[in-house]
N, C-alpha and C positions, 0 to 999 in steps of 0.2 A: 187583846190576846190573853190566853190564859199562861201560867208560868212552865207548864207541862205539856209535852205532846199527848194529843188524844187520837184515837183511831179516825175522828171526824177530820184530823189535818190530812188525811189521805182521800179525802172524799171526791174532791175535785171542785168544791163549793167555796164556801166564805172563809172558813177557817185556813183553808186549802190556798188560798190567795192571800190571806193574812202574812201567812208564813214565810211567802216568797217575797212578797213585799217589804216584810220587816226584817227577815233574818237573811234572807240570800241576797236579794238585790242590792243592799246596802254594802255588802263585803265583794260581791262578785260584779257587779255592775259593768257592763261595758255595751258598746251601741249593737252588737248582735244579740245578744242575752236579752237586753232590753225590751225586744219585741214580742218575746212571751210568745212566739208561733210554736207550732208544733213540731218543728224543723228548723235548725239555724240556716240560713242561706249564708256562704262563704265562697268568696271569689278569687281564688289563689291560681288565677291565671285560666278560669272558666268558672261557671255557676255550679257550685257544688250545695246539696243540702246534707245537713249532718245532724242525726239525733241520737237519744240514749232513752233506755226505759227499765224499768223492773217489773218482774213478775209475780204476785203472791197470792194467787187465787186460791179458795179453798170450797170446795175439795179439787184436787189437781185434774180429775177427770170428770165432766160434765156432759149433760147431752149435746151433742152436736161438734164437742171438741175438747180439748185438755189444756193444759199449760204450755207445752210446747207450740202446738197450733196458735195460741194466743200470744206466745212472744212474737212469732214471726208475723203473724198478721198486724198486731198492733205497732210493731217497728215499721213495716211496710206502708201500713197506712199513715203513721206519721210524716214519713217521706212524702208520700202521694199530697199529703193537705197543704203541700207548699208547691204543686205540681210538678215534682220531681221523678223521675224515673228510677226505683229503688234498683241499687245494684249489688251490695254487699252487705254482710252481716256479720258482726261479731257475737258471741253467745257465751255467756259464763252459767256454770250449773252451782249454786249453793245446796249441799244435798246433805240433810240430816242422817245421824248415825241411824241404821235399821232399815231405811228405806228398800225395799225389794229389789233386787235386780231386774226383775222382769218388768218392772213400773217404770225404772229409768229406762230402758231399751224401748218401751212402748213409748213414751214422752220422746225419746231419740227419733224414732222413726216417725212420729207425727212432724218433728219439725223437718224431716226431710222431704216428706210427702207435700207439706206446705209450702215450702222453700220452692220445690221445682213447679208447684202451681202458680208461685208467684214471680217465677223468672229470677230469682236472686238465689246468690251464692253465700253459704256460711265459711267464711275465709278465715277467721280466727276465735280462738276460744280460750276458755279458763275452768278449772273445776276445785271447787273447794269442799273439804267434809267437814261439818261442824257437830259437837256433843248432840247426843239425845236430848230434844228438848230446845237445842238451840235455833231451832227453823221448825218451819209447818210442813215437814215432808220435803219438800222441793221449792227453792226460789230461782228465778232466771232474771238473769241482766243483759240486756242487749245493747249495740250500738248499731246504727246504720247510716249507709252512705248511698247518694243518688246523685243524676245529673239532673238540671233543670233544663228544658227546652227553651230555645230562642223564643221572646215574646210574651212568654208566661211571666207574670206578676201578681202572685196569689200569696196574701197576707188577712191576718185578723185585722189589721188597720185600714183595709182597702174598700170596705162595703161603704157604697155611695148611695145617698136617697135616690131612691126609683127602682133599685136593684129588686130584682124578684128574689126570694126565698126558696129553694128547691129542698125537698129531703129525700134521701133515695129510697125509702122503704120504711115498713113497719118499725115503732120504736118499742124498747122493753124487753126485747125478747132474751138478751143474752141476761140480764141481770135476773128475771124471772126464773129463765131456766137455771140457772146456778142457783139460785134459792130453792128451787123446788127438788134439786139435787140433794142440797145439803139438809133440807127439815125433812126430806120424805114426802113431799106432797105431790099427790097424783091428780092428772088431768083427762078428761075426756079422750084429748086427743094429745099426740108427742108433741110437746113444745121442746125446741132445741134452740140452743144459742146460734147467732146470727152471724159469729166469728167466721170474718172471710177478708182476704187480700182485694183491696179496693183500686190498687193501682192500675190495671188495664181498663177499670172503669172510668178513672178521672182521664187516663190518656185517650180514651175515646171521646170525652167531653172535650178535651182541648183540641181536638181534631175540627169539631164543630165550631169552639169559638174560644178566642185569648182573651174575650170580655168576660171571664172568670174571675170575679175579684177575689173572693175568699171561699176557703174550704175549710170545712172542721168535720172532724169525726167525734159524735159526741158519747164519749166513753164515760168515765167516773162524772157523776154531777147530770148527766143525763142531756136531754135535748134542750131543759130550761137553762141549764147552769153553760151550755155552749153559746147560747143566742145570747144571755147576758155578758158574756166574756166580748163576744164580736160588738154588741152594741157598745160597751166600756172602751174596746181598745179604737173603734173607728168613730167614737163620738156622736153615734146617731141613735135613734129610737128603732125599734121591730115592731111590727105589728104583725100577729099571725093569726088563723082560723081553727078554731079547735075540730071543726067538722072535716076540714081537708087534712088533718093530721092522720096517717093509718097507724092504725094500733090492731093488733089481733084479738079475737074476743076472748082467748084462753089469756093473755096478759090483762086485757079488762078486768076480768073476773076475777084473776088472782089479786089484782090491785086494791079492787073492792072490797074482797076478804080480807085481806091485810092492811087495809088501812093504807095503800101507799098510791103514788101519784105517777102513772107511766112516764111523764114527763121529765121525772126526776132518776128513772132508772137505767142502766147503764146499757150501751149498746157496744159491740165490736166489729160490727159489719156494715154500720151505716154512715153517710155523710149527710152534712148539711152544705149547701152552696149558695152564695149569692152571686146574682148573674146580670149582666146587663139586660133591661128590659127588651132590646130588639132581638137577643140571641137566646130567649129563656124558653120559649117554646120549641125550637130546634133543639138545645140542648136538653130538653127534658124529654123530648121523642127519642133521641138518642141513648139516653139514659134506661130507658123501658126496654130497650133491645138487648141490653145486657143482663144475664142472670142476677147481679147482685143490685139491678133496677128498675127490677120489671114495676115494683109498685111504688116508684117514685111519683111525686106530686109536688105541686106547687103549693106552699101553706102559708105564703105571707110576702111582705115586703119591708123595704128598708124606708123609713122615714126621717123627717129633719126635725128638729127641735126635740127637748126632753132628753140629752144624751144618755145613754147607757139603761135607758127603759125599756123593758120589752113588756109588752100589752097583748093579751089574747082576746079575742070576739069568742065568748062562748057560745055553745048550742042554743041556749036561752037567749042569744041576741044580748048579753051583759058583756061588759069589758072587764076583766081581771088582770091584774099588774102579775106578773112571771118573774119571781126573784130568784136570785141564785140559790143552789142547796146551802142548807143550814144545818150541819151536824151530819150523820152518817146513818142512812136507814138500810143500809144494806152493804157490811163491809165483806171485804175480802172477794170483791167481783174481778179482779184484773190484777 
């Protein structure tokens, strides 16, 4: 570890993992927190999921969304990734002096519309204003609470050898959309963020099968880092097929031009699932009926041996080890 915080510590990759393991867990360790899932599962007379997150995206408005939509979707999705039905959210605004009121109201209206679409209520909040230069226009902090249906047992620790790996759609849309807005890049077609609430998609998947063992939304660090996290948590290896991973042509072109790898680009409206092979095709078919799963595809499987390793068979027929993100190629995407 370095002796100072770097932007890369917020990447969702190796440095982020190190600061969690070395700075937070030694002081705050407990049986619930140590699972390191997207939301904590607590059982005070019933199975509840609880999560918290912060949003510092720059710019705060981008094609397909804004920081308000992002905050609601991100919190809802973290709850959904343990199979929960999101119900209540809190929302705190940290506002830089000088932010135009009309921009604040635009974000608040976006929060309202997204919460309605996701079927959740904003039930608590807070506002702080900091001196000019003390924040980057607007930061949001959230907390979310949801209930877990009977029979669902979903965790990053539950991936099993033989499980099929399903991806809900194209990767890299959010990160490239934010980058294009920030850097003034133009594409022949309008690329938009995939920012979306996935709780209804997850509920439909669980109606088909309760043998969904793991769900993750590949946000910071992209699909590559998410797969590595699951492989490490579950003590398994994962093998994926490059040609089966859906990626938009615009994202591929932008990544080639900028020297980026779409596997490491952030998403805000996609999920990765590991599913018992007997139910995989049925779950996939159900996903493809939902607007947020139309491009869902089976991209690989869980293997025994080499725990923590992710390997991709490339289009050329070779094998490539996919490591967790190192550094921060695209800051401020969530």
